[in-house]
ROKOLSE-319737 format. One record per residue (C-alpha): residue number from 1; x, y negated, z negated. Coordinates in Angstrom, 1 decimal, padded with zeros to 4 digits. Layout:
% ROKOLSE-319737
> NUM; X; Y; Z .
...
END
This chain:
% ROKOLSE-319737
> 1; -012.9; 091.5; -015.2 .
> 2; -014.0; 094.1; -017.7 .
> 3; -014.1; 094.5; -021.4 .
> 4; -014.1; 097.7; -023.5 .
> 5; -017.4; 099.2; -024.4 .
> 6; -018.2; 101.4; -027.4 .
> 7; -020.4; 103.7; -025.4 .
> 8; -023.5; 105.5; -026.7 .
> 9; -024.5; 108.6; -024.8 .
> 10; -027.0; 106.7; -022.7 .
> 11; -024.4; 104.2; -021.7 .
> 12; -022.0; 106.7; -020.2 .
> 13; -022.7; 105.3; -016.8 .
> 14; -022.3; 101.6; -017.6 .
> 15; -018.5; 100.8; -017.6 .
> 16; -017.9; 097.2; -018.5 .
> 17; -015.0; 095.5; -016.6 .
> 18; -012.5; 093.5; -018.7 .
> 19; -009.5; 095.8; -018.5 .
> 20; -006.2; 096.2; -016.6 .
> 21; -005.2; 099.0; -014.0 .
> 22; -002.3; 100.7; -012.2 .
> 23; -001.1; 103.8; -010.4 .
> 24; 002.4; 105.4; -010.7 .
> 25; 005.6; 106.0; -013.0 .
> 26; 006.5; 105.1; -016.6 .
> 27; 007.3; 102.6; -019.3 .
> 28; 005.2; 100.9; -024.3 .
> 29; 004.6; 098.8; -027.4 .
> 30; 001.5; 097.4; -029.0 .
> 31; 001.0; 094.8; -031.7 .
> 32; -001.3; 091.9; -032.6 .
> 33; -001.4; 089.2; -030.0 .
> 34; 000.0; 085.9; -031.2 .
> 35; -002.4; 083.1; -032.2 .
> 36; -002.6; 080.3; -029.7 .
> 37; -002.8; 076.5; -030.0 .
> 38; -003.7; 075.2; -026.6 .
> 39; -006.8; 073.2; -026.0 .
> 40; -009.0; 074.4; -023.1 .
> 41; -010.7; 071.8; -020.9 .
> 42; -014.1; 070.8; -022.3 .
> 43; -016.4; 072.2; -020.4 .
> 44; 008.3; 098.2; -009.4 .
> 45; 010.5; 099.5; -007.3 .
> 46; 013.8; 097.6; -007.3 .
> 47; 012.9; 094.2; -006.0 .
> 48; 015.1; 092.9; -003.2 .
> 49; 016.4; 089.4; -003.3 .
> 50; 015.4; 087.0; -000.6 .
> 51; 012.7; 084.4; 000.3 .
> 52; 010.2; 084.7; 003.1 .
> 53; 009.6; 082.3; 005.9 .
> 54; 006.8; 079.9; 005.1 .
> 55; 003.3; 081.2; 006.0 .
> 56; 002.5; 080.2; 009.6 .
> 57; -000.9; 079.1; 008.4 .
> 58; 000.4; 076.6; 005.9 .
> 59; 000.8; 073.2; 007.5 .
> 60; 003.3; 071.6; 005.1 .
> 61; 006.8; 073.1; 004.8 .
> 62; 007.9; 074.0; 001.3 .
> 63; 011.3; 075.1; 000.2 .
> 64; 011.8; 078.8; -000.4 .
> 65; 015.2; 079.0; -002.0 .
> 66; 016.2; 079.0; -005.6 .
> 67; 017.3; 075.7; -007.1 .
> 68; 021.0; 075.1; -007.1 .
> 69; 021.0; 074.4; -010.8 .
> 70; 018.7; 075.3; -013.6 .
> 71; 016.2; 072.5; -014.4 .
> 72; 017.3; 070.5; -017.3 .
> 73; 015.3; 071.2; -020.5 .
> 74; 014.0; 067.9; -021.8 .
> 75; 013.6; 069.3; -025.3 .
> 76; 017.4; 069.9; -025.5 .
> 77; 018.9; 067.3; -023.3 .
> 78; 019.0; 064.6; -025.9 .
> 79; 016.4; 062.4; -024.3 .
> 80; 012.7; 062.7; -023.5 .
> 81; 011.6; 062.9; -019.8 .
> 82; 011.2; 059.5; -018.2 .
> 83; 008.5; 058.9; -015.6 .
> 84; 009.0; 056.1; -013.2 .
> 85; 007.1; 053.0; -014.1 .
> 86; 003.4; 053.6; -013.2 .
> 87; 002.6; 051.5; -010.2 .
> 88; -000.8; 050.0; -009.4 .
> 89; -003.1; 052.6; -008.0 .
> 90; -003.0; 052.3; -004.2 .
> 91; -006.2; 053.9; -003.1 .
> 92; -008.8; 056.3; -004.4 .
> 93; -008.4; 058.2; -007.7 .
> 94; -008.9; 061.9; -007.3 .
> 95; -011.5; 063.4; -009.6 .
> 96; -010.2; 065.1; -012.8 .
> 97; -012.7; 067.9; -012.3 .
> 98; -013.8; 069.8; -009.2 .
> 99; -017.5; 069.5; -010.0 .
> 100; -018.3; 072.8; -011.7 .
> 101; -020.9; 072.1; -014.5 .
> 102; -019.7; 075.0; -016.6 .
> 103; -016.1; 073.7; -016.8 .
> 104; -016.4; 070.0; -015.7 .
> 105; -012.8; 069.2; -016.4 .
> 106; -011.3; 072.2; -014.5 .
> 107; -010.0; 071.7; -011.1 .
> 108; -009.2; 068.4; -009.4 .
> 109; -010.2; 066.3; -006.4 .
> 110; -008.5; 064.5; -003.5 .
> 111; -006.4; 067.3; -002.1 .
> 112; -006.5; 071.0; -001.1 .
> 113; -003.6; 073.3; -001.9 .
> 114; -002.2; 075.7; 000.7 .
> 115; 000.7; 077.3; -001.2 .
> 116; 002.4; 077.5; -004.6 .
> 117; 006.1; 078.4; -005.1 .
> 118; 007.0; 078.9; -008.8 .
> 119; 010.7; 079.2; -009.5 .
> 120; 011.5; 079.9; -013.2 .
> 121; 014.2; 081.1; -015.5 .
> 122; 013.0; 083.0; -018.6 .
> 123; 015.0; 083.1; -021.9 .
> 124; 014.5; 086.3; -023.9 .
> 125; 015.9; 084.6; -027.0 .
> 126; 013.0; 082.1; -027.5 .
> 127; 010.5; 083.0; -024.8 .
> 128; 011.0; 079.7; -023.1 .
> 129; 011.1; 078.9; -019.4 .
> 130; 012.8; 076.3; -017.3 .
> 131; 010.8; 076.0; -014.1 .
> 132; 010.2; 074.2; -010.8 .
> 133; 006.9; 074.5; -009.0 .
> 134; 006.5; 073.3; -005.4 .
> 135; 003.0; 072.7; -004.2 .
> 136; 002.1; 072.3; -000.5 .
> 137; -001.2; 070.5; 000.0 .
> 138; -003.3; 068.3; 002.3 .
> 139; -005.0; 065.1; 001.3 .
> 140; -008.8; 065.4; 001.5 .
> 141; -009.9; 062.0; 000.2 .
> 142; -011.7; 059.8; 002.7 .
> 143; -009.5; 056.8; 001.9 .
> 144; -005.9; 056.7; 000.8 .
> 145; -005.2; 058.8; -002.3 .
> 146; -003.7; 056.6; -005.0 .
> 147; -003.8; 059.0; -007.9 .
> 148; -004.5; 062.6; -008.5 .
> 149; -004.0; 065.4; -011.0 .
> 150; -003.2; 069.0; -011.6 .
> 151; -004.4; 071.3; -014.5 .
> 152; -001.3; 071.8; -016.7 .
> 153; -001.0; 072.6; -020.4 .
> 154; 000.8; 070.0; -022.4 .
> 155; 003.0; 072.5; -024.3 .
> 156; 005.2; 072.6; -021.2 .
> 157; 007.0; 069.3; -020.9 .
> 158; 007.5; 067.7; -017.4 .
> 159; 010.9; 066.3; -016.7 .
> 160; 010.3; 064.9; -013.2 .
> 161; 007.9; 064.8; -010.2 .
> 162; 008.4; 064.1; -006.6 .
> 163; 005.9; 063.7; -003.8 .
> 164; 007.4; 064.1; -000.3 .
> 165; 010.9; 063.8; -001.9 .
> 166; 010.0; 060.4; -003.5 .
> 167; 010.2; 060.1; -007.4 .
> 168; 006.7; 059.8; -008.7 .
> 169; 005.2; 058.4; -011.8 .
> 170; 003.4; 060.9; -014.0 .
> 171; 001.5; 061.2; -017.3 .
> 172; 000.7; 064.4; -019.3 .
> 173; -002.5; 064.8; -021.2 .
> 174; -003.5; 067.9; -023.2 .
> 175; -004.6; 069.8; -020.1 .
> 176; -003.8; 067.5; -017.1 .
> 177; -000.7; 066.2; -015.2 .
> 178; -001.7; 062.9; -013.6 .
> 179; 000.4; 061.6; -010.7 .
> 180; 000.5; 058.1; -009.3 .
> 181; 002.5; 057.8; -006.0 .
> 182; 004.1; 054.4; -005.3 .
> 183; 002.2; 054.2; -002.0 .
> 184; -001.2; 055.8; -001.5 .
> 185; -001.3; 059.0; 000.6 .
> 186; -003.1; 058.8; 003.9 .
> 187; -006.2; 061.0; 004.5 .
> 188; -005.5; 064.3; 006.1 .
> 189; -001.8; 063.9; 005.5 .
> 190; 000.4; 066.7; 004.2 .
> 191; 002.2; 066.4; 000.9 .
> 192; 004.7; 068.5; -001.0 .
> 193; 004.7; 068.0; -004.7 .
> 194; 007.7; 069.2; -006.8 .
> 195; 007.3; 069.4; -010.6 .
> 196; 010.2; 070.3; -012.9 .
> 197; 009.4; 071.3; -016.4 .
> 198; 010.3; 073.5; -019.4 .
> 199; 009.0; 074.8; -022.7 .
> 200; 007.5; 077.8; -024.3 .
> 201; 004.3; 078.9; -022.5 .
> 202; 001.3; 080.1; -024.5 .
> 203; -002.3; 081.1; -023.8 .
> 204; -005.3; 078.7; -023.7 .
> 205; -007.5; 079.1; -026.7 .
> 206; -010.8; 080.7; -025.4 .
> 207; -009.5; 080.5; -021.9 .
> 208; -011.4; 083.7; -021.0 .
> 209; -014.8; 082.4; -021.9 .
> 210; -016.2; 084.2; -024.9 .
> 211; -013.7; 087.1; -024.6 .
> 212; -010.6; 085.5; -026.0 .
> 213; -007.6; 083.5; -025.0 .
> 214; -006.3; 083.2; -021.4 .
> 215; -003.0; 082.8; -019.7 .
> 216; 000.6; 083.4; -020.7 .
> 217; 000.8; 086.0; -023.5 .
> 218; 004.2; 086.6; -025.1 .
> 219; 004.6; 090.4; -025.8 .
> 220; 005.2; 091.6; -029.4 .
> 221; 008.6; 093.1; -028.4 .
> 222; 009.6; 090.3; -025.9 .
> 223; 008.5; 089.7; -022.4 .
> 224; 005.2; 088.3; -021.2 .
> 225; 002.1; 089.0; -019.3 .
> 226; -000.3; 086.4; -017.7 .
> 227; -004.1; 087.1; -017.5 .
> 228; -007.2; 085.0; -018.1 .
> 229; -010.4; 083.9; -016.5 .
> 230; -011.4; 081.1; -015.8 .
> 231; -008.2; 079.5; -017.3 .
> 232; -004.8; 081.0; -016.9 .
> 233; -002.5; 079.5; -014.3 .
> 234; -002.2; 076.1; -016.0 .
> 235; -000.3; 077.8; -018.9 .
> 236; 002.8; 078.3; -016.7 .
> 237; 002.5; 076.1; -013.5 .
> 238; 000.6; 073.0; -012.4 .
> 239; -002.5; 074.2; -010.5 .
> 240; -005.8; 073.2; -009.1 .
> 241; -007.5; 075.6; -011.5 .
> 242; -010.8; 076.5; -009.9 .
> 243; -011.8; 079.2; -007.3 .
> 244; -012.8; 076.5; -004.8 .
> 245; -009.2; 075.7; -004.1 .
> 246; -007.4; 079.0; -003.1 .
> 247; -003.8; 079.2; -001.9 .
> 248; -001.1; 081.6; -001.1 .
> 249; 001.4; 082.2; -003.9 .
> 250; 005.0; 083.1; -004.5 .
> 251; 007.2; 083.4; -007.6 .
> 252; 010.9; 083.7; -008.0 .
> 253; 011.9; 084.6; -011.5 .
> 254; 015.4; 084.8; -013.1 .
> 255; 015.5; 086.9; -016.2 .
> 256; 018.3; 088.5; -018.4 .
> 257; 019.8; 091.7; -017.1 .
> 258; 017.7; 094.7; -018.3 .
> 259; 014.4; 093.0; -017.8 .
> 260; 012.1; 093.3; -014.8 .
> 261; 009.4; 091.1; -013.2 .
> 262; 006.3; 092.0; -011.2 .
> 263; 003.6; 089.7; -009.8 .
> 264; 001.0; 089.6; -007.0 .
> 265; 001.6; 090.9; -003.5 .
> 266; 004.9; 092.3; -002.2 .
> 267; 008.5; 091.9; -003.1 .
> 268; 010.4; 089.1; -001.4 .
> 269; 013.5; 090.3; 000.5 .
> 270; 017.0; 088.7; 000.6 .
> 271; 017.0; 086.8; -002.7 .
> 272; 020.3; 085.1; -003.6 .
> 273; 022.6; 087.1; -005.8 .
> 274; 021.9; 086.4; -009.5 .
> 275; 024.5; 084.9; -011.9 .
> 276; 026.4; 087.3; -014.1 .
> 277; 024.1; 088.8; -016.8 .
> 278; 020.9; 087.9; -014.9 .
> 279; 018.5; 089.5; -012.5 .
> 280; 016.3; 087.8; -009.9 .
> 281; 012.9; 089.0; -008.7 .
> 282; 010.6; 087.5; -006.1 .
> 283; 007.0; 088.3; -005.2 .
> 284; 004.7; 086.8; -002.6 .
> 285; 000.9; 087.1; -002.0 .
> 286; 000.2; 085.7; 001.5 .
> 287; -003.6; 085.8; 001.2 .
> 288; -005.1; 082.7; -000.4 .
> 289; -006.3; 083.3; -003.9 .
> 290; -007.9; 081.5; -006.9 .
> 291; -005.2; 080.5; -009.4 .
> 292; -006.7; 082.6; -012.2 .
> 293; -005.9; 085.6; -010.1 .
> 294; -002.1; 085.0; -010.3 .
> 295; -000.2; 087.1; -012.7 .
> 296; 003.4; 087.6; -014.0 .
> 297; 004.6; 090.6; -016.0 .
> 298; 008.1; 090.4; -017.6 .
> 299; 009.1; 093.6; -019.5 .
> 300; 011.4; 096.6; -019.4 .
> 301; 008.8; 098.5; -017.4 .
> 302; 008.9; 101.4; -015.1 .
> 303; 007.2; 101.6; -011.7 .
> 304; 005.6; 104.1; -009.3 .
> 305; 004.8; 103.6; -005.6 .
> 306; 002.7; 105.2; -003.0 .
> 307; 000.3; 104.4; -000.2 .
> 308; -003.5; 104.5; 000.4 .
> 309; -005.0; 106.5; 003.2 .
> 310; -004.8; 103.4; 005.4 .
> 311; -001.1; 102.9; 004.6 .
> 312; -001.4; 100.1; 002.1 .
> 313; 001.6; 100.1; -000.3 .
> 314; 000.8; 100.9; -003.9 .
> 315; 003.0; 099.5; -006.7 .
> 316; 002.2; 100.2; -010.3 .
> 317; 004.1; 098.9; -013.4 .
> 318; 003.9; 100.7; -016.8 .
> 319; 004.8; 099.2; -020.2 .
> 320; 007.8; 100.9; -021.9 .
> 321; 006.9; 104.5; -022.6 .
> 322; 003.5; 104.0; -020.9 .
> 323; 004.1; 106.1; -017.8 .
> 324; 003.0; 109.4; -019.4 .
> 325; 000.0; 107.8; -020.9 .
> 326; -001.2; 105.9; -017.8 .
> 327; 000.5; 107.6; -014.9 .
> 328; -002.3; 110.2; -014.3 .
> 329; -004.9; 107.5; -014.2 .
> 330; -002.7; 105.3; -011.9 .
> 331; -002.3; 108.3; -009.5 .
> 332; -006.0; 108.0; -008.7 .
> 333; -005.5; 104.5; -007.1 .
> 334; -005.2; 105.7; -003.6 .
> 335; -008.4; 107.8; -003.8 .
> 336; -010.3; 105.0; -005.4 .
> 337; -009.2; 102.4; -002.8 .
> 338; -010.0; 104.8; 000.0 .
> 339; -013.5; 105.3; -001.4 .
> 340; -014.1; 101.6; -001.9 .
> 341; -012.9; 101.0; 001.6 .
> 342; -015.5; 103.4; 002.9 .
> 343; -018.1; 101.5; 000.9 .
> 344; -017.2; 097.8; 001.2 .
> 345; -015.0; 097.8; 004.3 .
> 346; -011.2; 097.7; 005.0 .
> 347; -009.1; 096.8; 002.0 .
> 348; -008.4; 093.0; 002.3 .
> 349; -004.8; 092.6; 001.1 .
> 350; -001.3; 093.8; 001.9 .
> 351; -000.7; 095.7; -001.3 .
> 352; -002.4; 097.2; -004.3 .
> 353; -001.6; 098.7; -007.7 .
> 354; -001.8; 097.8; -011.3 .
> 355; 000.0; 096.5; -014.4 .
> 356; -000.5; 098.8; -017.3 .
> 357; 000.4; 096.6; -020.2 .
> 358; -000.5; 098.9; -023.1 .
> 359; -001.6; 095.8; -025.0 .
> 360; -004.7; 095.6; -027.2 .
> 361; -006.3; 092.9; -024.9 .
> 362; -010.0; 092.3; -025.1 .
> 363; -010.4; 092.5; -021.3 .
> 364; -008.9; 093.8; -018.1 .
> 365; -008.5; 091.4; -015.2 .
> 366; -008.7; 091.7; -011.4 .
> 367; -005.5; 089.7; -010.7 .
> 368; -005.1; 089.9; -006.9 .
> 369; -003.6; 093.1; -005.5 .
> 370; -002.4; 094.1; -009.0 .
> 371; -005.0; 094.1; -011.9 .
> 372; -003.8; 093.9; -015.5 .
> 373; -005.0; 096.6; -017.8 .
> 374; -005.1; 096.9; -021.6 .
> 375; -004.3; 099.9; -023.8 .
> 376; -007.9; 101.1; -023.6 .
> 377; -008.1; 101.3; -019.7 .
> 378; -010.1; 104.2; -018.3 .
> 379; -011.2; 105.4; -014.9 .
> 380; -014.3; 103.2; -014.8 .
> 381; -012.2; 100.2; -015.5 .
> 382; -009.7; 100.9; -012.7 .
> 383; -012.6; 101.4; -010.3 .
> 384; -014.2; 098.1; -011.5 .
> 385; -011.0; 096.0; -011.2 .
> 386; -010.1; 097.5; -007.8 .
> 387; -013.7; 096.8; -006.6 .
> 388; -013.1; 093.1; -007.5 .
> 389; -010.4; 093.0; -004.7 .
> 390; -013.4; 092.7; -002.4 .
> 391; -016.0; 091.2; -004.7 .
> 392; -014.3; 088.4; -006.6 .
> 393; -010.9; 088.1; -005.0 .
> 394; -011.5; 088.2; -001.2 .
> 395; -014.9; 086.7; -001.7 .
> 396; -014.9; 084.1; -004.4 .
> 397; -017.6; 082.2; -006.2 .
> 398; -018.3; 078.5; -005.6 .
> 399; -019.4; 078.1; -009.2 .
> 400; -018.9; 080.1; -012.4 .
> 401; -022.7; 080.2; -012.8 .
> 402; -022.6; 082.7; -009.9 .
> 403; -020.2; 085.1; -011.6 .
> 404; -022.7; 088.0; -011.1 .
> 405; -021.5; 088.1; -007.4 .
> 406; -018.2; 089.3; -008.8 .
> 407; -019.1; 091.2; -011.9 .
> 408; -022.4; 092.8; -011.1 .
> 409; -021.0; 094.5; -008.0 .
> 410; -017.7; 095.5; -009.7 .
> 411; -019.8; 097.0; -012.5 .
> 412; -021.9; 099.0; -010.0 .
> 413; -018.8; 100.3; -008.2 .
> 414; -018.1; 103.0; -010.9 .
> 415; -021.7; 104.3; -010.6 .
> 416; -021.1; 104.7; -006.8 .
> 417; -017.7; 106.3; -007.4 .
> 418; -019.1; 108.9; -009.8 .
> 419; -022.0; 109.6; -007.5 .
> 420; -019.6; 110.3; -004.7 .
> 421; -016.9; 112.2; -006.6 .
> 422; -018.9; 113.9; -009.4 .
> 423; -022.4; 114.1; -007.9 .
> 424; -023.9; 112.0; -010.7 .
> 425; -027.7; 111.5; -010.4 .
> 426; -027.8; 107.7; -010.5 .
> 427; -031.6; 107.6; -010.7 .
> 428; -031.4; 109.7; -013.8 .
> 429; -028.7; 107.5; -015.2 .
> 430; -030.8; 104.4; -014.5 .
> 431; -033.9; 105.8; -016.2 .
> 432; -031.8; 106.8; -019.2 .
> 433; -030.6; 103.3; -019.6 .
> 434; -034.0; 101.7; -019.1 .
> 435; -035.5; 104.1; -021.7 .
> 436; -032.8; 103.1; -024.2 .
> 437; -033.2; 099.3; -023.7 .
> 438; -036.8; 098.9; -022.7 .
> 439; -037.8; 097.6; -026.1 .
> 440; -034.7; 095.6; -026.8 .
> 441; -035.6; 092.0; -026.1 .
> 442; -032.0; 090.8; -026.6 .
> 443; -030.8; 093.1; -023.8 .
> 444; -033.0; 091.2; -021.3 .
> 445; -032.6; 087.7; -022.8 .
> 446; -029.7; 086.4; -020.7 .
> 447; -030.2; 085.9; -017.0 .
> 448; -027.6; 087.3; -014.6 .
> 449; -027.4; 084.0; -012.7 .
> 450; -026.7; 080.7; -014.4 .
> 451; -026.4; 082.2; -017.8 .
> 452; -024.6; 079.2; -019.4 .
> 453; -021.0; 078.3; -019.9 .
> 454; -019.3; 080.8; -022.3 .
> 455; -021.9; 083.5; -021.5 .
> 456; -020.5; 084.5; -018.1 .
> 457; -019.0; 087.8; -019.2 .
> 458; -022.0; 089.4; -021.0 .
> 459; -025.1; 090.9; -019.4 .
> 460; -023.4; 091.1; -015.9 .
> 461; -021.7; 094.3; -017.1 .
> 462; -024.7; 096.1; -018.6 .
> 463; -027.7; 094.8; -016.6 .
> 464; -025.8; 094.1; -013.4 .
> 465; -025.5; 097.7; -012.3 .
> 466; -029.1; 098.3; -013.3 .
> 467; -030.3; 095.3; -011.1 .
> 468; -028.3; 096.5; -008.1 .
> 469; -029.5; 100.1; -008.4 .
> 470; -033.1; 098.8; -008.6 .
> 471; -032.4; 096.8; -005.5 .
> 472; -031.1; 099.9; -003.8 .
> 473; -034.3; 101.7; -004.5 .
> 474; -036.4; 098.7; -003.4 .
> 475; -034.7; 098.4; 000.1 .
> 476; -033.4; 102.0; 000.6 .
> 477; -030.0; 103.5; 000.9 .
> 478; -029.3; 102.5; 004.5 .
> 479; -030.1; 098.9; 003.8 .
> 480; -028.0; 098.9; 000.6 .
> 481; -025.1; 100.4; 002.5 .
> 482; -025.4; 097.6; 005.1 .
> 483; -025.7; 095.0; 002.4 .
> 484; -022.6; 096.1; 000.5 .
> 485; -020.3; 096.2; 003.6 .
> 486; -022.0; 093.5; 005.6 .
> 487; -021.7; 090.8; 002.9 .
> 488; -018.0; 091.5; 002.7 .
> 489; -017.6; 091.4; 006.5 .
> 490; -019.5; 088.1; 006.8 .
> 491; -018.1; 086.3; 003.8 .
> 492; -014.5; 087.6; 003.7 .
> 493; -012.1; 084.8; 002.6 .
> 494; -014.9; 082.5; 001.7 .
> 495; -016.5; 081.0; -001.4 .
> 496; -020.1; 081.9; -001.9 .
> 497; -023.2; 081.1; -004.0 .
> 498; -026.0; 083.3; -005.3 .
> 499; -028.5; 081.5; -003.2 .
> 500; -026.5; 082.5; -000.1 .
> 501; -026.4; 086.1; -001.2 .
> 502; -030.2; 086.0; -001.9 .
> 503; -030.8; 084.8; 001.6 .
> 504; -028.6; 087.5; 003.0 .
> 505; -030.5; 090.2; 001.0 .
> 506; -033.8; 089.0; 002.4 .
> 507; -032.3; 089.1; 005.9 .
> 508; -031.0; 092.7; 005.5 .
> 509; -034.2; 093.8; 003.9 .
> 510; -036.4; 092.2; 006.5 .
> 511; -038.7; 090.8; 003.9 .
> 512; -038.9; 088.2; 001.2 .
> 513; -037.6; 089.7; -002.0 .
> 514; -037.6; 086.5; -004.0 .
> 515; -040.0; 087.7; -006.7 .
> 516; -037.9; 090.9; -007.2 .
> 517; -034.6; 089.0; -007.3 .
> 518; -036.0; 086.4; -009.7 .
> 519; -037.3; 089.1; -012.0 .
> 520; -033.9; 090.9; -012.1 .
> 521; -031.4; 088.1; -011.8 .
> 522; -033.0; 085.0; -013.1 .
> 523; -035.5; 086.5; -015.6 .
> 524; -035.1; 086.5; -019.4 .
> 525; -037.5; 089.3; -020.1 .
> 526; -037.8; 092.9; -018.8 .
> 527; -038.9; 093.0; -015.2 .
> 528; -042.5; 094.0; -014.4 .
> 529; -043.0; 097.7; -013.9 .
> 530; -043.2; 097.3; -010.0 .
> 531; -039.7; 095.8; -010.1 .
> 532; -038.4; 098.0; -012.8 .
> 533; -039.3; 101.3; -011.0 .
> 534; -039.3; 100.6; -007.3 .
> 535; -039.1; 103.2; -004.5 .
> 536; -038.1; 106.7; -005.7 .
> 537; -037.7; 105.4; -009.3 .
> 538; -041.5; 105.2; -009.5 .
> 539; -041.9; 109.0; -009.4 .
END
């Protein structure tokens, strides 16, 4: 993630990362974003039309065809949705929070999701959706699972739920969908949950920590885009909304003719023919991802395509009339990905690109394979969001307190890119920034690790690259190169903590760097001179 920065001359090398990115051909429109009313938890190319075979790694089998009929809209059907009578709970009750102290009500316990399939029909007249989400999961409770929940915003009304084809009792609260199967689910058993629902999606108020709302945003001229961190997915489908539960994802969207849809991953082939006056689009991302990294963009956009040096397909989408504005920037995608691959290791996913929304969003987001960019997107932002594909998407945090493992590295990536492509003297850039902020106590007041809920997206953008450049000078270029690529190789596809990274740094450096790392990452004052100017910076 990145946010726009009003740069002073001495900040020219700092690029914050809350913007959206792309690479390709054209499409425009900006207006004030609508206000939202949700309550957050406390704490391309023409798309072919078919569905893929289920991922061989997913144990449960989930349907991959469009529903025969559009789900009934409970708001217009003349009667409210009726849940089967809630039975006595037969087994354990899954936790209604995954255990993250920053967002204690986010995520859920008792199961692990392998795959989401979201099938929806979008109405351009009132921005409503009628949808069915199929969730393939495995029971993780030690005893029978008698009740469990998903994160799901109450503005969307559930009509029915089944578990393994059996009608299931449900209850909606402001941010949860609670399910009570008639018979408890056995440990380690597979389950397929199907939820049918409808309504007008909206963003979660403050769903992107202190940066604004998160989730489904209805565009000023129609259409929609989905982006937010840590809360986003629950605004349009039931989800286990925490990075600890990552899953593959596919979406099949039916929209009125003239509109297009793009999402994560690659287009789905062989979709059924749409009804007269409609168009059907399907996208699938096979690599497991955190739910906040899912996205959907509905608009009358244009696209461009290409490939990276390693042959990875590039698909970019541009808001109407945005191709001329953002196309030249998007054309740099291949070169950026090639550079980052030489720095971090092989690109981890099957596709790459960007969604250039041309919206006045307060952030850009690293939605997996296809970041979302705002109207202020620049080169540093694209580099930042693409760096997240390694640091943040492929490797995910265990807790939001460790967000520096995503943002500090993505914020240092533009420094490395400018050094490689423009010959920028990063030591000089570093000294310039230290001189500018040496006497500013507020600049050093927030730690880079465990900074407190709501403060995740602050100092990691400005101090994060400084801390990593100081570390580079402390351990030397060769060790830093080994660190940047080795961490990715060792932790690919895993969730990690800062303590694990700290131990890895000490191992690569061959010495105990705890005092140095504490000063830079856990400290709330300017580091001592020996840590502030290590190695060649001391000269």
